[in-house]
C-alpha positions, -999 to +999 in steps of 0.1 A: -544+019-030-572-004-030-571-013-065-562-047-080-525-051-097-544-057-131-561-025-127-530-006-121-511-021-150-539-013-174-539+020-158-500+024-168-506+012-200-533+035-211-518+067-197-509+094-223-474+106-218-468+140-202-453+152-237-484+147-255-515+156-234-541+144-254-527+112-265-550+083-258-576+108-248-607+106-275-623+139-279-655+148-263-686+124-274-662+102-297-674+068-300-652+041-284-637+011-305-659-020-304-692+002-292-720+013-314-719+049-304-703+071-277-727+064-250-719+028-242-687+013-232-666-006-259-670-043-258-631-050-248-633-026-216-621-047-185-611-024-164-626+009-145-608+032-126-625+057-101-611+092-095-625+121-075-628+156-086-630+176-052-627+211-042-645+237-021-676+255-034-675+270-066-641+262-075-649+247-112-657+210-103-689+206-128-669+224-154-638+202-151-658+171-155-679+183-183-648+194-201-631+158-200-664+135-202-667+118-236-705+114-228-731+138-217-719+143-179-746+135-152-751+167-132-771+172-102-773+209-100-800+231-085-809+269-086-792+288-057-816+301-031-814+333-009-815+304+020-785+294+007-765+326+009-769+324+045-748+293+049-725+294+017-695+317+012-704+334-021-673+357-022-660+357-058-689+338-071-713+368-081-723+351-114-732+316-097-766+307-098-766+269-096-749+245-074-740+207-073-764+192-045-752+154-051-724+148-077-710+151-113-703+122-131-685+118-164-664+093-182-633+091-201-618+060-222-583+058-225-581+027-247-599-001-258-597-017-224-596+009-195-622+036-187-617+063-161-649+072-142-649+108-129-669+117-100-673+153-090-683+161-055-704+190-040-683+217-023-702+229+008-692+216+040-724+203+048-723+175+019-688+163+034-703+133+047-718+125+012-685+127-008-666+110+018-688+079+010-681+086-028-643+079-019-648+043-015-634+025-044-614+056-056-575+055-065-571+090-057-584+125-061-577+158-079-582+191-058-594+220-076-582+252-059-588+288-065-559+312-055-588+338-044-596+314-017-567+289-012-578+288+027-611+270+018-587+242+004-575+231+034-607+211+049-609+194+016-571+182+016-576+175+055-605+150+049-585+132+022-555+127+043-579+116+071-591+089+046-557+081+032-567+091-004-538+103-024-544+138-043-530+160-065-537+199-066-547+220-096-550+257-097-581+267-116-570+300-135-602+321-128-599+350-152-598+376-121-578+355-100-543+369-091-514+348-103-487+335-078-455+314-082-466+277-080-435+276-051-455+301-030-489+284-035-473+251-023-458+268+007-490+284+016-511+251+011-484+231+030-481+207+005-457+178+006-428+179-017-441+149-039-478+161-041-484+173-074-492+210-080-503+223-115-523+249-131-555+244-151-583+260-171-614+240-162-631+252-192-604+235-215-602+200-223-563+200-230-556+219-199-581+199-177-561+167-194-527+180-182-541+180-148-556+147-146-523+133-161-505+149-133-528+131-108-525+096-126-487+096-128-484+106-091-510+075-083-486+051-107-455+063-092-469+059-057-481+022-065-448+014-080-430+027-049-455+005-026-449-025-048-409-022-045-413-019-007-437-049-003-413-069-026-384-061-003-403-069+027-411-103+013-375-108+008-363-100+043-390-121+055-378-151+034-342-146+042-351-144+079-371-176+080-342-192+061-317-184+088-341-193+112-344-225+099-305-230+094-302-224+133-326-251+142-308-276+119-278-268+138-295-272+171 
């Protein structure tokens, strides 16, 4: 997944259990151990993990990052203009007045040695190249989706698949959005059986934490599977080399 084994081991050690969604997750604005306040990293932090929060326009990425970040999130929102209405699909976003034009950035310290960096991407298609660049160094992505506009998620997932970046999907429960069975949504989005699909409320810290945990646990499972496969391949290669040496000796 493009991460050193040490990073993955640290991520595993710092991941809260599914049964305790807030375990290891400091409250917003809380000071980290070893730091003078909640702005600077703890002195013992050794590993930083980059995760992307992606999704189509007006799906709640900025709200999600803001709900989880322990620091005041970096935002690049600008007031929407009439010109933007000609290229952006404003359906279901009647109250939206601003839009992200570069990125959102938040930070979440899991323990004294591990920190997550959350990068929220702009949702408009004209910014796709920008957030493609942001995938560099990322372990994975959480795709936020809206059941009122599920079709708009395909382009986002398509880009991630082209880049080979693993992802989980979280349905952001808007107040006026229809509620569908997760099995039906999985089928509608044509997700692989192993791709996590959960619900969340991007405004709520605990709910957002659940969604982030689903992504992190999926990444850990994928990495464990890749490590096992690599070990098996190495063992097979060693066995093959030994057999070859034996044949040469007999010859």
